[in-house]
N, C-alpha and C positions, 0 to 999 in steps of 0.2 A: 553629526549631521549639521550643526551650527557652523562647524569650519567650512563645510562644503558650501553652504549658502553664503558665508562671508567671502569665499573665493569667487563666487559667481557675482557677487556685488563689486567686489574689486576688479574682476575682469571687465564687467560692464563700464564702470567708472573710468578704466584705463583706456577702454575703446572709445568712449565718448571724449575723453581728453585728446586721444590720437586723432580723433575726426575733426574737433575743434581746431586743433594745431594746423592739420592739413589744410583745412578751409582758409585759416589765416594766411598761411604761406601761399596758397594759390592766389588769394587776393592781392598778394604783394607783388606777384609776377605781372609784368607788362609785355606780352608778346607783340611783336610788330603784326600789323594786321594782315598781311599777305606774306607768310613765310613758313619755313619748317618750324620755327619756333611755336606759331600758332597751333599748327598740327600736334605738336608735342603737348602743349597746353592743354589742348581740347582732350587728348588722350589722358593725361593725369586728371582732368576734371571728371571724365568718364570713370575712370578708376575709383576715385573718391566717391562718386554717386553710386557705385555698385558696393562699396564698402559700407555704405549707410544701411544696407539691408532693408530698404523699403521698396515695396513692389512697384509703385508709381515712379519712383526714382529711378529704378533699375530699369524699368521699360523705357524711360526717357534717354537713359544712358546707353542703352543697346540700340535706339533709333539714331543717336548721334554718332555711335561707333559705325553703324550700317553706312550712314551718310560719308563719314571719314574714309571708310574702306572704299567706297564708291570712287571718291576724289582722288585717293591714292592709286587706285587701280588706273584711272585715266592718265595720271602722270607716268606711271610705269609703262603704260602704253606708248605714250609720247616719246619717252626716252628710248624705248626699244626700237622706235622709228628712226632714231637719229643715225 
């Protein structure tokens, strides 16, 4: 039983380390303000937010993903009109 508990703690520690690493890497990125890089960056940030498994953060991520999807839909519509 103690081994199972140690595995859970190790798993949580590993997850926390991965989330901190992802946060640092995202902070190092510097996407151009209006570009596809910014959209990709925002998508990565939303994935990071969802990975935190916090309800409020996940709701914020979903709101941002919805906004991003609307923006991308507009772009796709403009491209199809060309």
